[in-house]
C-alpha positions as CSV (number, residue, x, y, z in Angstrom):
1,M,102.0,66.4,91.1
2,P,102.7,69.7,89.8
3,L,102.2,73.1,91.9
4,R,99.2,75.2,91.0
5,Q,100.3,78.4,90.2
6,A,98.4,81.5,92.0
7,R,96.4,83.5,89.4
8,S,96.9,87.2,89.7
9,R,93.7,89.1,90.3
10,G,95.0,92.3,90.3
11,P,96.0,94.7,93.7
12,T,95.0,92.8,96.8
13,A,93.4,94.5,99.8
14,A,97.2,94.7,101.2
15,A,98.3,96.6,98.4
16,A,95.1,98.9,98.3
17,V,95.6,99.9,102.2
18,R,99.4,100.7,101.4
19,L,98.5,103.0,98.7
20,V,95.9,104.7,101.0
21,L,98.5,104.9,104.3
22,A,101.3,106.2,101.6
23,R,98.8,108.8,100.8
24,V,97.9,109.8,103.6
25,G,101.3,109.9,105.3
26,T,102.2,112.2,102.1
27,R,99.2,114.2,103.1
28,V,99.8,114.7,107.0
29,L,103.5,115.3,106.0
30,S,103.0,118.4,103.9
31,F,100.2,119.8,106.0
32,F,102.9,119.7,109.1
33,L,105.7,121.3,107.1
34,L,103.4,123.7,106.1
35,Y,102.0,124.2,109.3
36,R,106.0,124.5,110.1
37,Q,106.2,127.4,107.8
38,H,103.4,129.2,108.4
39,R,102.5,128.6,112.2
40,Y,103.9,131.9,113.2
41,A,101.0,133.8,110.7
42,V,98.2,131.5,112.1
43,D,99.4,132.0,115.6
44,E,98.4,135.9,114.9
45,L,95.2,135.2,113.7
46,S,92.0,135.7,116.1
47,P,90.7,132.6,118.1
48,Q,87.2,132.7,115.8
49,V,89.4,132.6,112.6
50,K,92.0,129.4,113.8
51,P,89.2,126.8,113.7
52,V,87.8,127.8,109.9
53,V,91.6,128.6,108.7
54,W,92.4,124.9,110.0
55,A,89.4,123.2,108.6
56,A,89.8,124.8,104.9
57,T,93.4,123.5,105.2
58,L,92.6,120.0,106.2
59,G,89.7,120.0,103.8
60,F,92.4,121.2,101.3
61,Y,95.0,119.1,101.9
62,F,92.8,115.8,101.8
63,A,90.4,116.2,99.3
64,K,93.2,116.2,96.7
């Protein structure tokens, strides 16, 4: 009895999860590097402005 070959149905759920994790990981890494580069400038901002800057930066990075 010959073995049946599995039919390829495109990307699997596991491949999709790996792709999403890779993209999110890249965004987190680039955000961390951006933070390290500009952390002193951000620390000079007033406490009222800091959350707005962080939210805008995170929104920009994860919306790409």
